[in-house]
N, C-alpha and C positions, 0 to 999 in steps of 0.2 A: 504493499499500500504506499509506504513512504517513498519507495523507489519510483512508483508511478507518479506520485505527487511532485517529486523533484523534477522528473522528466517534463511534466506539464509546465512547471515554473520556468524551466529552461526554454521550452518552446515559446512561451509568452514573452520571455526576455529577448529571445532571438527575433521574434516578430517586431518588438518595440525597437530594437536596434536597427533592423532593416528599414522600418518605416521612418525613423529619424534620419538615417543616412540618405534615403531617397528625397526627404524634404530639404536637404541641404546640409552637407557635412561640415558646417563651420566649426570653429574652435569651441565655442560654447556648447554646441550639441555633442561634440565628442567628449568633452569633459563631463557632461551630464550622463552619457552612456557609461563612462568609466565608473561613475558613482553607482549607477544601477548594477553593474557587474560586480563591484566590490560588495554591495549589500547582499546580492544573491549568493555570492561565494561564501560569505560568512554563514548565512543561513544553511546552505548546503553542507558545509563542512561540519558545523555543529551537529546538525541532524544526523549526519552519516558517521562521524568519527568520535563524538564525545564518549567518554568512558562509560557513562550510565545512559540508560534510556531517558530521553528528554521530551517533555511536553512542550512543543514549540509555541503553542498558542499564547500563553502568558508572556513568553519572551518577545513575541512579535508585538503584542499589545504594549509592553513596556518600551520597546524600541520606537513605536509610533508616538507614544506619549512623550518620550524624551526628545524626539525630533521636533515636535510641535512646541515644546517648552522653550526651545531656542529661538522662537519667533516672538511675535507680539503676545501680550497677556491674554488675548481672547481666542486665539486659535486653539483648538482642543480636540481631544479624542473622547468619544462617549461610547462606553460599552453597551452591548445589546440590552442587558437588564435595565441599566439606567435610562436607556433610550425610550423604553416603554413609558417610564414616568414622565419624561420630557415631552413625549408625543401627547400623552394624556393632558398635560398642562396646556399645550398649544391648542389641542382640540376642544378643550373646555368640558370634557366628560370622560368617564371611564365606565367600565362594567363591574358592578359589585353589589353589596347588600344594602348600602345606604345608611351607614352609621358614622358618626364622629366619635373617635375613641381616644382614651388616654391609658397610660400604663401606670397603675397604682400598686406599688410594692409587688411587682412581678405578675400582676393580674390585669387583664384587659377589661377596662370599664367603659361602658357606653356613655359618652358625655351627652350625646343628642342623636336622635334619629332624623333622617331627612324626611321632610313632610311629603307624604304620598309615596315614599320609597318602599322597597321590598320588606325591610325590617319592620317598619311601622305597620305595614299591612298585615303581617303575621302576629303582631303583638309584642315585639321587643320594645322595652321601655328604657328611657334614660336611667343611668345608675345600675343596670343589669351588669353582672360580671360574666364575661364569656370565659368558660373554663374548658370547653372542648370544641374543636373545629373538625368535623368529620371524625376520623379515627385518631386525631392528634390531641394530646394533652396540651391545652393552651396556656396553662399556668407555667410561668417562667419563660414564655416565648419573648424573644427580643422585639422591640418596637418596629425595627425595620423589616422584620419578617412577617408581621401581621398581615399587611396588604397582600402578600403573595398567596396567602391561603383564603382570604375573604374575597379577593377579586377573582374574576374569571370571565369566560365568554358569556355574553348575554343568553339567558334561557337555561343555563346550567344551574344545578342545585347544589347547595352546601347545607350540611346539617350542623347546627350549633346547640350546645347546652349552656344554659346560663343559671346563675345563682341570683335570686332576687331577695332583697331585704324583706324580712317578715314572712317569706313564703318558704315552707319546708321543702327540702330536697332540691332536685334540679329540674328546670323546665327545658323541654326539648322543642326546637323549631327547625323546620326545613324551609329554607329561604331560596327563592328563585332569583338569581342575579339579573339585574337590569341596568340600563343606562343611568348613571348617576352624574348630575351636572357638577362641574368644578367652576363655581361662579367667580368672575373676575371683578364684579362690583360688590364691594363689601358692605357698603352702607349708603343709604340715601334718605334724607329727611329735610324738613324745613328748619334751618338753623335760626331763623328770626323771621319776622313778618316780611314776606316777599323775597326772602333769601333762601335759595336751595343749596343743598350740600350733596355732592356725590364723590365717593371714594372708589378708585380703581386700583386693584392690587397688582395687576400685570395685564399685558395685551395678548389675549388669546383669540381664537376664531369667533367666539361669541361676544367679544367685548362691546362692539358697537351696538348690537341688538340689545344687550343687557343695559347699556347706558341709555339708549333711547327709551326703553321701557321705564327705567327709573326716572328719567327726565319728564316723561309724560305723566307719571304718577304723582310727581311733585305739583303739577298744575302750573299756573302762571307765575313765573319768577322774573322779577325785575333785576335781580342779582343772583349769581351762581358761583359757588366755591367748587372748583375741581381739585380734588386732593390726589396728588400723585406722589406723596411722600412714601418712601419705601418701595416704590414701583420700579423693579429692575428692568423693565422693558418687555420684549416679546415680538410679536409679529408686526412688521413694518406697515403692511397694508391697513391694519386696524388703527395704527397711530395716524396714518394719513386720513382715514375716514373721520376720526375724531377731530383732527385739526381743521378739516374742511368744514365741519359743522359750525365752526366759529368764524371762519374767514370768507370774505367775498369770493365769488367765482373768479378764477384766473390768478389768484394769489399764489406765489411760490410757497411750498411747504418745506421741502428739503431737497437737496441735490446730492449726488454721489459721484466720486471719481476714483479711478484705480488704474493700475498699469495695464491689466489684461482684460478690463471690461469697459464698455462704452459709457461715457458720462450720461447720467440720467437725471432729469428734473421732474419732480412731482408737483402738480398744481391743484388747487382746490377747484372742484367742479360746482355746478349749480345745485339746486335742491333745497331741502329744508335747512334753515340756519337758525342759530341762536343769536339774537341781536342785542340782548341785555348786557348789563355790566358783568365783568368777569374777573375773578381772582383765581390764580393757579398756585397751589401749595407744592413746594418741592423741598428736598433735603439731600444729604450726602448720599443716600441710597437711591435716589431717583436717577435712572440710567436709560441710555439707548432710546427706545420709543418714547419714554417720558420726556426726554430731553428734546426730541424732535417736536413734540407738541408744544412744550413750554417755550422752546426756542422760536418757533413760528409765531406763537401768540405774542411774544415779546418783540420780535423784529417788526411785526406789523402794528405795534402799539395797540393791540386788540384787547389786552387785559393786563392786570398788574400781577407780577410774579412775586410771591412772598415765601420766605423761609431761609434756607441756607444753600450754598452753592452745590449743584448736582454733581454726580459721580464723575462725569466726563468719559462716557463710553460711546465713542462715535465711530467704531469700526464695523464694517458690513461683513458678516460671515456667510459663506456659501456652505450649505450642508450637503455632504457627499456620502451616500450610503455605501457600505463596504460589502454588502451581499450576505452578511450573517446576522443582520439586525444592528450591528454597530455602525457608527458614523464618525466622520471627521468634519469639524467646522474649520474652514480655512478663510482667513481674512482676505477679502478681494477688493475692498474699496473703503473710502472714508465718507462720513456724513458732513455736509455743510448746511448751516442754517440759511434762511433766505438772504441775510445780509452778508454772507460769505464766511461767517465764523466756523472754524473747525471745532466740532463738538469733542473730539477725542483729547483727552489729557495727555501730555507728553510722556513717553516711556522709552526705555532702553531694551532692545530685543534681548531676550533671555534672562532679564532681571526682573522676574515677576515679584519677588519678595519686596524689593524697593517700591515697586508700583503700588502694591497693596498697603505697605506701610505709609506711603504718601497719602493714600485714601484715609487711613486711620488718623493721620495727623490733622485732617480737615475737621475732625470732631473737636479739636482743640481750637477755639476761636482765635487765640493769640498767635498760634503757629499758622493757622489758615490765612490770616491777614498777611503774613510775610510771604507765604507761598504765592498769593495772588498779586503781590507787588510787581510791577513791570509788565503786566499782561497787556497784549495789544488791544487797542480801542477801535470800536466800530460805531456806525450810526444806524439807528432804526430807520425804517423805510417811509414812514408817514410824517413823523414830527421831528425826525433827525436827532433824537436823544442819543447820548453816548451810552453804549453798553460794552461790557468787557468780554474779550475773547480769551484764548489761552487754554481752553478745555473746560467743559461743563457749562452750565447756564448760571450766571450770577444773578441773584434775585434783584428786583427793583427795591424791595424792602427786606433788609436782612434782620432776622429774628435770631438772637442768640439762643443756643440750646439751653433749655431749662433743666438743670440738674438738681433742683430742689427735691429733697427726699431720697435721692439716690445715695446710699451708703454701702459700705462693704458688707455690713451685716444683712441688709435687705437683699443685696445682690446674691449673697450666699444662700439665703432662703429660696430665691428663685432658681439658682443653679442646681441646687440639690432637689429641686421639684417639690419643695415643701409647700409653696403657695398654691400650686396646682392641686396637690394632694389634699390640702385643707379645703379648697373650694369644692372638690368632689365629695369629700366626707361630710362637709356642711350640707350639701344638697341631699346627700343620703338621708340625713336626719331631719332636714327642714323643708324639703321641696314642696310637700303638700301644704304646709303652713304658709310658705311664701306665696305660692300660687293663689291660696285663698285670700290672703291679705292684700296681694297686689295682682289682680287678674290680668292686667296688661302693663306694657312698659311705662306708660305715662304715670300710672299709679306707683310703680316701683321707683321711677326716677324722682318723683316728688316726695315719696314717703319713706323710702328705705335708707337706712345708714347702718353699716356694720357696727355692732355694739362692742363695748369694752370687753365683754365676755368672749366674743368671737376673736378679738385680737389676742386675748390671753391664751385662747385655745391654739391659735396659730403659733404663738411663741413657744408654748409647751410642746407642740408637735416638732418645731424646729430643734428644740433641745433633744428630743427623742431621736431625731435623725442626725445628730452630731453637729448642729449649728449652735455654737456657744452664744448665749444671750449677751448683748452689749447695750447697757442701759442708755448711754448718751446717743448712740447711733439709732436705737429704737425710737427715742423721743424725736430725733431729727427726721425719721422716716414715717412716723405714725400717721400723719395726714395722708401721705401718698399711699401707704399700705391700705388705709380705709378706702381710698378712691379706687385702687386697682382691684381690691377684693370685691367691691361693689360692681365694678365693670365685668369681672369674671363671672360672678353669679348672674348678672344680667345677661351676659352672652349665653350661658347655658340654659337660662330660662326663656329668653326671648329672641335669640339669634345673634349673629355677628354684629348687626348694626347697633345693637344695644351697647356692646363693648365700646365701639368708637364714639358713640354719643356721650356716654358717661365720661370717657377719658378727655374728649374734646372740650366738653363743657366744664370739666372740673379743674382745668389748669389754664393759666395764661400762656400765650405763645403764638405760633403761626395762625392757628384756627381763630382765636379771639381777635387777632390783628385783622384777619380777612373779614370777619363780621363787621368790625368797625369801619373798615375802608368802604365796604358796600353800603353800610348804613349812612355814611357821609360821603357819597360818591362825588358830589359836585365840589366839595372842599378838599377832598383827599385823592380820590381815584383819578379824576380828570387832571388834577394838578401833577400827580406822579407821572402821568403819561404825557404831560405837556400839551394837552389838547386845548386849543383856544375856541371860544364860542364863535 
């Protein structure tokens, strides 16, 4: 088998050599062929001569990974198993049983069931403990392994056994897998009178349809907050569709240029438009497609950008399948905003460590200011305001990161999973009471606050899990702990939108700044955009 495989590789190599020679045997081509031959020879000799039997597949994967790591920071190899999750993220759906779960002391706990999904239909409830999946004991299963057993082709069945609080023995369910949406819009609600809020977590195939549904559900908005904080990007086409919803037809959105690809320019088409006032929120983790949208909005003076400078990921990758489910992403071009700014932050080929350290430094406002010094300046296209280039999108209104309440003590509670564990155990004991007292999110938001007893229980659990109590840091973090605990409980009772609403409205920062700009548009928003009457 190995001999036949090597002969096939040799044949393919020979065909490549012949084709390249016929295309023109210049010096560069000859050099490239020598490298092909060297690579093949090493593979052949290791496979044929090495002292022990060798599994060549992981060696090849390591070689591909190492090769790409010598290039820019975003060219990458994606293995077949990882690629399944990536594809599901882009597609906006996967096939599974429809539960959100956490791992609580080596046991799978159902945090929520997807409304109308397969698990809800058969009677699985939040807080159920999944202890068996088909013939496998699920207790002790790793978090990363759970989806492998719960997901599967649509229409297939999986048997699960659960333990339910207050119910003796085990409950047995047979669940038929179905399509489960992976929503890209996390939250949408009215932030204030006439001011809508929509948060997008990434750009997948369903993003624009989700966004339009959320936008229409809001009703008439004179002002809109588009929250792209933490949005690492995704599909270019969805970013273009979102940008053109805000821009007049014919407006440039983004252009690309690269050595081996033709320059391309994308423009907004006609169709339904949002013509109200607009604020876009970004931060250090807003990247790629998020930067395309925010850059176009800024360059056309269409809205105010609020927050902190974005990541600076402006390289275009082409995804090339390798035939076994794995893929390579190779950078082929760079993005430019309509004013000509390069979105990509500077980097040195092969030095990924420094590239990502530079990103972490941007979380420190003092260091970030020095990193941004000397950046090239550009003009916006309508009012000719000055905007900064040099990588990433610099906000019109910079909001310093609010670190109030962040202490090493609280960070350790989060890292050890204590906060999440406590939220789950709290709902185990209090879910029915909370639902009775607060039948909807509005009642919960207005009437619920974590009690001192709940905080004491959280601290006690932390001690049991090896997190030493620190009195001064506890006092510093206390108000933030209350806020986040309320947000986590709200999320598990009323959905993801509840989490963001509680966190947004409980702290000052980019969100509150956006609301104030839209409330006072004539005196603030128009002034920031330098728009004259």
